[in-house]
Steps between C-alpha positions, in 0.01 A plus 500: 500500500787729418730196470261339256491809283880519489522129413237541225682801348829314516351197323348742243834656423665154477225384261553787262876455516473122433263564207737757348779243528302222349509287812149359473506243783620758748244751357215255563628421849505874582146531370392219731659674797321823400172313488567348845586839654188655331274231645656545856441878480144449399442253783643754746288778365178300510541394863 
């Protein structure tokens, strides 16, 4: 669970950095990774 949280936070930081740099494709990919980690964390919590 701690690893997922770290990966989520890393993707979040990357997403904000990509958005500030105007790299939209990388920004959207980072958002997709954030969504994936969020779903995995919710699945772990619910079990």
